[in-house]
TORTORLO-347209 format. One line per 4 residues: for each residue x, y, z of N, C-alpha, C, O. Coordinates in nm, 3 decimals. Layout:
N
X,Y,Z,X,Y,Z,X,Y,Z,X,Y,Z ~ ...
***
This chain:
120
-2.254,-11.933,20.615,-2.244,-11.825,20.547,-2.370,-11.872,20.431,-2.361,-11.988,20.391 ~ -2.444,-11.819,20.395,-2.543,-11.799,20.318,-2.495,-11.805,20.223,-2.383,-11.754,20.217 ~ -2.554,-11.867,20.096,-2.436,-11.838,19.972,-2.490,-11.695,19.885,-2.426,-11.657,19.787 ~ -2.579,-11.641,19.918,-2.592,-11.464,19.860,-2.514,-11.363,19.940,-2.485,-11.250,19.904
-2.478,-11.432,20.079,-2.409,-11.296,20.164,-2.295,-11.277,20.081,-2.255,-11.378,20.024 ~ -2.221,-11.150,20.057,-2.108,-11.116,19.982,-1.985,-11.083,20.090,-1.984,-11.028,20.200 ~ -1.900,-11.132,20.020,-1.762,-11.100,20.073,-1.670,-11.114,19.996,-1.694,-11.128,19.876 ~ -1.514,-11.113,20.054,-1.412,-11.079,20.009,-1.327,-11.207,19.927,-1.315,-11.314,19.987
-1.286,-11.197,19.829,-1.203,-11.323,19.766,-1.062,-11.255,19.708,-1.071,-11.147,19.649 ~ -0.957,-11.306,19.723,-0.841,-11.277,19.661,-0.843,-11.394,19.542,-0.853,-11.516,19.553 ~ -0.826,-11.294,19.404,-0.816,-11.406,19.291,-0.711,-11.340,19.205,-0.701,-11.224,19.165 ~ -0.605,-11.491,19.182,-0.525,-11.452,19.165,-0.441,-11.522,19.004,-0.496,-11.630,18.984
-0.374,-11.506,18.934,-0.359,-11.590,18.847,-0.229,-11.603,18.748,-0.199,-11.496,18.694 ~ -0.155,-11.704,18.718,-0.067,-11.729,18.645,-0.053,-11.780,18.511,-0.026,-11.899,18.494 ~ -0.072,-11.687,18.399,-0.066,-11.799,18.231,0.019,-11.804,18.204,0.106,-11.749,18.271 ~ 0.053,-11.882,18.078,0.171,-11.884,17.997,0.133,-11.847,17.878,0.224,-11.843,17.794
0.021,-11.816,17.841,0.012,-11.793,17.702,-0.034,-11.630,17.712,-0.133,-11.599,17.779 ~ 0.039,-11.539,17.646,0.044,-11.396,17.618,-0.127,-11.361,17.577,-0.205,-11.305,17.654 ~ -0.151,-11.395,17.475,-0.320,-11.397,17.439,-0.426,-11.403,17.561,-0.519,-11.333,17.599 ~ -0.363,-11.523,17.601,-0.508,-11.586,17.726,-0.478,-11.492,17.833,-0.563,-11.439,17.905
-0.311,-11.468,17.841,-0.312,-11.316,17.953,-0.401,-11.232,17.965,-0.467,-11.214,18.067 ~ -0.417,-11.143,17.809,-0.468,-11.056,17.800,-0.606,-11.072,17.822,-0.667,-10.984,17.882 ~ -0.658,-11.165,17.785,-0.791,-11.163,17.805,-0.831,-11.230,17.945,-0.941,-11.203,17.994 ~ -0.754,-11.307,18.004,-0.797,-11.291,18.189,-0.781,-11.143,18.205,-0.866,-11.068,18.252
-0.694,-11.117,18.172,-0.663,-10.982,18.244,-0.750,-10.892,18.235,-0.782,-10.846,18.345 ~ -0.809,-10.843,18.137,-0.945,-10.774,18.074,-1.085,-10.864,18.148,-1.157,-10.783,18.207 ~ -1.123,-10.966,18.155,-1.189,-11.037,18.283,-1.178,-10.991,18.420,-1.268,-10.921,18.468 ~ -1.092,-11.019,18.478,-1.054,-10.960,18.584,-1.066,-10.823,18.626,-1.125,-10.798,18.731
-1.000,-10.699,18.531,-0.992,-10.621,18.586,-1.129,-10.523,18.578,-1.144,-10.419,18.643 ~ -1.221,-10.579,18.487,-1.348,-10.594,18.454,-1.436,-10.574,18.595,-1.500,-10.473,18.626 ~ -1.422,-10.698,18.671,-1.466,-10.709,18.817,-1.447,-10.709,18.949,-1.505,-10.719,19.057 ~ -1.352,-10.694,18.903,-1.194,-10.712,19.066,-1.115,-10.579,19.093,-1.105,-10.515,18.989
-1.062,-10.522,19.191,-0.987,-10.461,19.184,-0.818,-10.482,19.228,-0.791,-10.515,19.343 ~ -0.731,-10.466,19.148,-0.615,-10.472,19.134,-0.528,-10.436,19.252,-0.505,-10.320,19.285 ~ -0.459,-10.589,19.341,-0.374,-10.583,19.461,-0.216,-10.566,19.380,-0.144,-10.471,19.411 ~ -0.177,-10.653,19.290,-0.030,-10.667,19.201,-0.082,-10.678,19.062,-0.195,-10.650,19.022
0.005,-10.718,19.005,-0.014,-10.773,18.883,-0.093,-10.854,18.817,-0.157,-10.843,18.712 ~ -0.073,-10.960,18.918,-0.227,-11.024,18.853,-0.241,-11.099,18.976,-0.241,-11.221,18.988 ~ -0.256,-10.988,19.091,-0.353,-11.029,19.232,-0.498,-10.971,19.245,-0.496,-10.851,19.272 ~ -0.612,-11.021,19.235,-0.695,-10.894,19.236,-0.801,-10.889,19.387,-0.752,-10.973,19.462
-0.905,-10.834,19.449,-0.973,-10.877,19.523,-1.112,-10.826,19.433,-1.155,-10.734,19.364 ~ -1.148,-10.969,19.493,-1.295,-10.964,19.418,-1.406,-10.924,19.530,-1.356,-10.900,19.640 ~ -1.551,-10.911,19.521,-1.640,-10.915,19.615,-1.777,-10.964,19.572,-1.854,-10.896,19.505 ~ -1.799,-11.071,19.608,-1.956,-11.106,19.592,-1.954,-11.231,19.640,-1.863,-11.274,19.710
-2.075,-11.310,19.597,-2.121,-11.415,19.703,-2.009,-11.495,19.640,-1.918,-11.470,19.561 ~ -2.073,-11.650,19.739,-1.982,-11.782,19.740,-2.042,-11.791,19.546,-1.968,-11.840,19.461 ~ -2.144,-11.748,19.521,-2.208,-11.814,19.379,-2.160,-11.722,19.319,-2.091,-11.766,19.227 ~ -2.160,-11.627,19.321,-2.102,-11.481,19.203,-1.917,-11.573,19.176,-1.855,-11.618,19.080
-1.904,-11.566,19.260,-1.759,-11.635,19.284,-1.658,-11.738,19.230,-1.539,-11.750,19.199 ~ -1.794,-11.818,19.237,-1.810,-11.954,19.170,-1.838,-11.922,19.011,-1.739,-11.943,18.939 ~ -1.952,-11.877,18.946,-1.947,-11.802,18.843,-1.830,-11.748,18.752,-1.788,-11.771,18.639 ~ -1.795,-11.655,18.870,-1.639,-11.550,18.770,-1.519,-11.664,18.770,-1.436,-11.643,18.681
-1.493,-11.772,18.844,-1.432,-11.873,18.841,-1.427,-11.970,18.738,-1.330,-12.026,18.686 ~ -1.547,-11.980,18.716,-1.608,-12.092,18.591,-1.600,-11.984,18.440,-1.568,-12.024,18.328 ~ -1.632,-11.867,18.471,-1.600,-11.814,18.336,-1.427,-11.785,18.285,-1.378,-11.786,18.172 ~ -1.366,-11.763,18.412,-1.229,-11.807,18.392,-1.141,-11.936,18.340,-1.042,-11.952,18.269
-1.228,-12.018,18.413,-1.181,-12.173,18.350,-1.196,-12.155,18.219,-1.102,-12.198,18.153 ~ -1.330,-12.077,18.127,-1.332,-12.157,17.999,-1.196,-12.062,17.955,-1.123,-12.125,17.878 ~ -1.154,-11.949,17.982,-1.018,-11.844,17.912,-0.918,-11.937,17.901,-0.849,-11.956,17.800 ~ -0.907,-12.020,18.051,-0.782,-12.050,18.047,-0.708,-12.183,17.992,-0.787,-12.278,17.989
-0.561,-12.220,17.942,-0.586,-12.334,17.896,-0.557,-12.433,18.067,-0.457,-12.385,18.121 ~ -0.613,-12.538,18.146,-0.572,-12.573,18.231,-0.459,-12.641,18.286,-0.401,-12.620,18.392 ~ -0.435,-12.733,18.190,-0.252,-12.811,18.163,-0.149,-12.670,18.161,-0.039,-12.691,18.213 ~ -0.166,-12.560,18.119,-0.081,-12.451,18.110,-0.074,-12.375,18.234,0.028,-12.380,18.304
-0.191,-12.295,18.269,-0.234,-12.218,18.306,-0.310,-12.257,18.496,-0.346,-12.361,18.551 ~ -0.305,-12.142,18.529,-0.309,-12.147,18.721,-0.398,-12.023,18.722,-0.373,-11.913,18.672 ~ -0.491,-12.056,18.778,-0.614,-11.918,18.832,-0.694,-11.960,18.991,-0.758,-12.064,19.002 ~ -0.678,-11.864,19.104,-0.698,-11.942,19.215,-0.799,-11.829,19.270,-0.817,-11.718,19.220
-0.851,-11.876,19.370,-0.960,-11.831,19.433,-0.957,-11.820,19.594,-0.989,-11.919,19.659 ~ -0.926,-11.725,19.647,-0.932,-11.728,19.797,-1.022,-11.663,19.883,-1.027,-11.540,19.884 ~ -1.101,-11.738,19.963,-1.168,-11.610,20.065,-1.160,-11.569,20.155,-1.210,-11.632,20.247 ~ -1.100,-11.452,20.182,-1.079,-11.372,20.272,-1.133,-11.334,20.375,-1.218,-11.246,20.385
-1.063,-11.433,20.499,-1.155,-11.399,20.623,-1.250,-11.242,20.704,-1.202,-11.133,20.734 ~ -1.317,-11.265,20.711,-1.399,-11.153,20.810,-1.277,-11.082,20.900,-1.220,-10.976,20.872 ~ -1.259,-11.145,20.985,-1.095,-11.120,21.095,-0.993,-11.187,21.026,-1.016,-11.301,20.984 ~ -0.858,-11.121,21.003,-0.752,-11.178,21.020,-0.610,-11.046,21.040,-0.593,-10.929,21.075
-0.536,-11.164,20.989,-0.380,-11.007,21.005,-0.369,-11.025,20.902,-0.422,-11.106,20.825 ~ -0.247,-10.897,20.881,-0.228,-10.857,20.726,-0.082,-10.836,20.771,-0.044,-10.775,20.871 ~ 0.025,-10.923,20.639,0.183,-10.870,20.684,0.207,-10.864,20.568,0.159,-10.922,20.470 ~ 0.295,-10.782,20.582,0.379,-10.664,20.478,0.488,-10.698,20.467,0.557,-10.723,20.565
0.533,-10.707,20.337,0.670,-10.707,20.319,0.783,-10.685,20.213,0.759,-10.782,20.141 ~ 0.863,-10.637,20.169,0.928,-10.637,20.017,0.897,-10.475,19.992,0.851,-10.398,20.076 ~ 0.938,-10.443,19.850,0.943,-10.316,19.798,0.848,-10.271,19.826,0.754,-10.349,19.810 ~ 0.809,-10.125,19.881,0.685,-10.066,19.868,0.691,-9.947,19.886,0.802,-9.919,19.932
0.588,-9.804,19.865,0.579,-9.693,19.901,0.664,-9.678,20.053,0.675,-9.775,20.128 ~ 0.723,-9.537,20.085,0.760,-9.498,20.209,0.693,-9.491,20.311,0.734,-9.495,20.427 ~ 0.533,-9.475,20.255,0.447,-9.523,20.382,0.315,-9.612,20.337,0.319,-9.643,20.218 ~ 0.236,-9.643,20.386,0.146,-9.776,20.323,0.072,-9.734,20.436,0.127,-9.708,20.544
-0.079,-9.725,20.412,-0.208,-9.736,20.431,-0.309,-9.861,20.430,-0.425,-9.821,20.430 ~ -0.301,-9.968,20.430,-0.461,-10.054,20.390,-0.566,-10.076,20.515,-0.564,-10.129,20.626 ~ -0.655,-10.006,20.432,-0.750,-10.057,20.493,-0.839,-10.149,20.415,-0.861,-10.161,20.294 ~ -0.885,-10.216,20.532,-0.982,-10.366,20.471,-1.092,-10.383,20.524,-1.111,-10.460,20.618
-1.172,-10.318,20.474,-1.333,-10.322,20.508,-1.371,-10.393,20.511,-1.361,-10.479,20.424 ~ -1.484,-10.403,20.681,-1.553,-10.509,20.681,-1.618,-10.510,20.822,-1.599,-10.418,20.902 ~ -1.709,-10.635,20.852,-1.687,-10.602,21.008,-1.563,-10.661,21.087,-1.498,-10.759,21.050 ~ -1.546,-10.600,21.182,-1.435,-10.675,21.285,-1.331,-10.638,21.226,-1.278,-10.677,21.329
-1.235,-10.597,21.153,-1.145,-10.574,21.039,-1.090,-10.458,21.078,-1.166,-10.372,21.123 ~ -0.939,-10.428,21.069,-0.842,-10.331,21.131,-0.785,-10.284,21.077,-0.788,-10.316,20.958 ~ -0.694,-10.175,21.117,-0.664,-10.104,20.986,-0.492,-10.131,21.009,-0.459,-10.156,21.125 ~ -0.380,-10.128,20.904,-0.256,-10.180,20.957,-0.161,-10.104,20.847,-0.164,-10.094,20.724
-0.104,-10.073,20.916,-0.005,-9.956,20.834,0.173,-9.973,20.839,0.226,-9.967,20.950 ~ 0.217,-9.984,20.777,0.315,-10.036,20.724,0.406,-9.908,20.709,0.359,-9.805,20.660 ~ 0.552,-9.916,20.758,0.637,-9.817,20.715,0.785,-9.861,20.704,0.804,-9.977,20.737 ~ 0.893,-9.790,20.663,0.966,-9.791,20.616,1.086,-9.696,20.697,1.096,-9.575,20.674
1.180,-9.772,20.801,1.247,-9.649,20.874,1.347,-9.649,20.778,1.347,-9.716,20.675 ~ 1.450,-9.555,20.826,1.578,-9.497,20.743,1.695,-9.614,20.721,1.786,-9.601,20.640 ~ 1.684,-9.684,20.773,1.788,-9.799,20.774,1.715,-9.871,20.695,1.760,-9.985,20.685 ~ 1.550,-9.836,20.591,1.515,-9.971,20.529,1.422,-10.101,20.620,1.334,-10.168,20.567
1.455,-10.113,20.729,1.346,-10.232,20.797,1.221,-10.170,20.788,1.203,-10.050,20.806 ~ 1.107,-10.276,20.751,0.967,-10.241,20.781,0.946,-10.256,20.938,0.991,-10.338,21.018 ~ 0.863,-10.149,20.953,0.778,-10.177,21.129,0.591,-10.194,21.018,0.544,-10.134,20.921 ~ 0.547,-10.301,21.102,0.443,-10.272,21.080,0.356,-10.256,21.222,0.390,-10.306,21.329
0.264,-10.193,21.204,0.165,-10.157,21.322,0.035,-10.187,21.312,-0.019,-10.151,21.207 ~ -0.059,-10.268,21.425,-0.153,-10.295,21.401,-0.262,-10.142,21.455,-0.273,-10.108,21.573 ~ -0.325,-10.076,21.347,-0.374,-9.991,21.398,-0.507,-9.991,21.495,-0.518,-10.100,21.552 ~ -0.600,-9.909,21.524,-0.734,-9.943,21.568,-0.832,-9.996,21.459,-0.830,-9.985,21.336
-0.942,-10.076,21.570,-1.034,-10.140,21.462,-1.122,-10.055,21.436,-1.166,-9.973,21.517 ~ -1.159,-10.069,21.306,-1.245,-9.980,21.241,-1.412,-10.006,21.252,-1.451,-10.122,21.233 ~ -1.478,-9.937,21.272,-1.628,-9.948,21.303,-1.652,-10.018,21.175,-1.572,-10.014,21.082 ~ -1.785,-10.092,21.171,-1.852,-10.160,21.068,-1.921,-10.050,21.001,-1.992,-10.072,20.903
***
């Protein structure tokens, strides 16, 4: 993969100090899509993700805080569990990515259904 080619990254953090947490939250929220409380989806090149992580490293205390970045594969599977809306559709956009639907039945059990492949 070329350094300039864009892709998705999952960025997550665990910050121990409220002031640093607020700074990290503002910085990440300005550049990435929030998925959960401290989990975000960032879109950019390897280089821009590295710069972004370097910026976060300047904000955090590496002895007490944790910030991670994971490359999202172009083709992968999604597993859902836990408390969420009655019906949830998630679309991961990109080459070869499929649509996944999770729904909760009357008993509260979740079923997962792999949808049709989305065209790029």
